C-alpha positions, 0 to 999 in steps of 0.5 A: 181811790185810784188804787181802790178802783184798780183793785175793784176792776181786778175783781171784775175781771177775775171773776169774769175769767173764772166765769168764762172759764167754768162755762166751758166745759162739758161734764165729761172734760170736768172728770180730772182723775184725782190725785191718788194722794192722801185725802180728795175734797171734792164739791162746790162753794159749800166746801169753798166757803165753809172750809180754810183748807190751810188750817184743815190740813194743819189740824187734821194732819192730813194732806189736802187736795181740794177739786173745786166745781162752783154752782154744781150738785149731785148729778156732778157728784154722781158723774165724778164717784162713776167715771172719775175717781175709779180712774186714780191709780192709787186711789185717795186714802180718803175721799170726802164730799157733801150735799145739801138736802134741798138740792140733793132732792132735785136731781136735776138741779144744776143741769142744762143741756141748751148752754156752754155749762152742760153737765149732760152726759148722754152715755150714762143711763142712770144719769138720763133717768134721774135728771129727766125722768127718761133713759131715751135719747133726746134728739134736740141735744144732737142738734146743739152738739152740731150747732156747737160744733160748727161754731167751735170750727168755723169761728177763728175767734173762738179758736184764740179765746183760751189764750186771750182768756188766759193773758187777761186772767194772768195780767189782772191778777198780777195787777190785783197782787201789786195793788193789795202790797201797796194797800197793806205793805206790811202784808205783802209776804203773807199774802203771796204765800196764801195766794201761791198756795191757792188758799185766797184769790186777789178778789177774796183779799179785795173783800177782805179789805173792803169789809175789815176782815169779815170777808164774803167769799166770791163764791158767796154771791152766786145765787142758786138757780139762775141759768137755764137748767132742767126743772124737776121734782122732788125725791125721796132719798132713796130716789136721789143720787146721794146713796149711788154716790156712796155706793160708787165710792164704797166699791173703791179701796179708799175711805169716805167722808159724807158732809151733810150741810146745814142750810141757813133755813134751820135757823132762821124759822124756815119750812125744813119738813122735806129736809129733815126727812130727807137727811134722816133717810140719808143718815139711817142709810149711812149707819145702815152701810157703815159709811162715815158721815159729818152731820153738821145739819143738826150741829147745835153750834151752827148759829145764825150769825155764822152764814153769810150770803143764803147758805154759805158761811162766813169767817165764823162759820169757817172757823167752826166747821174746818174744826169739825171736819178736821176732827173727823178726818183725825178719827 
C-alpha cells in the first residue's frame, strides 16, 4: 500500500510538472525546428494515445521522430507548417500530421490570449483572421503582454521556477522508476529501456499496473474545451486551416501524410453529419492535389471497443492504428 501511495504521488507530480511546462511557452516558443531526419510526426494526444512509436518504427522500417503538443489543434499545426518546418535543413523526408474534423472545422479551437498557454501569434494575419475573424490588432493583447512582462521581470520566484520545477520532476521520476521496480522487479530492465527511449512515462506504467494492462494514457484524461479560449464558429473545409497546412507542407522538399482521425461519435450513434461533409471535402482536396492521406474516419475495423476516454484510443486501438500508419509509411 505504501509503495502504491508513492506511485500515486509520483503520478500527480509528473502530471503537474508536465502541465506546468506546457503552460509556459507562447506559440512562437513552441515552434522548434524539426530534425532533418526520416519521418517527422507532429500532433496532439490523438497521436500520443493512438500510436505505439517503437512498433511503428519497427513495422515501417522508418526512423520516427514525434513532436508532441498536448491539447492543441490545427491553429498550431498551421504555425508549425508556416514557420517551423521551412527552417529544417535538410527537411524531413516525410511529414505526418492529422486532424479530427469536429475541431478542424473550428479554426479558433484551443486558441487563447488570456492565460499562460497563449497560442496567439500576432505577426501572422492569416492566423489572426481564421481564429478571430479579423486581421486588426487588438489592444488588450498588448496590455496582457505588458502585464506578463512586468511579472516575469519583477518576481524573483518567477525567475527560479524552471529550476525548481525541473528538480522536482527529476526527483519524482527517479522515485517512480524505482517504485515500479519494487512492484514488478521482473520487468524492471524492460521498463527502464522503454522509459529511456521515451516510449512510456512513469504515469503510464502506473496506469498499466493499476489496470492490469488495460492502460489509459494520462493524455486520455484531457477534456477538450477546458480553459479560457476564444470561441469561433464552425467553418467549411475550404475556410479551415487544413488546406493551408497541406499547401504549406507541399511547398517543402518533403512528402506528407495526413491522418484523418475517427472520433468516437462515428461508432456510438452521435451526429456526425457535419464531420462527414468536412471529411468528404478534405478527401476530395487531397486527391485533387495528390496529397497522401490515411483515412481512419471511414475505417470499419475501428470499433467502439478500441476507444478509451472520449476520442482517444486504448491498447487495442493503438495496435490497429499503428499497423495502418506503418503500412502507409511503407508504401
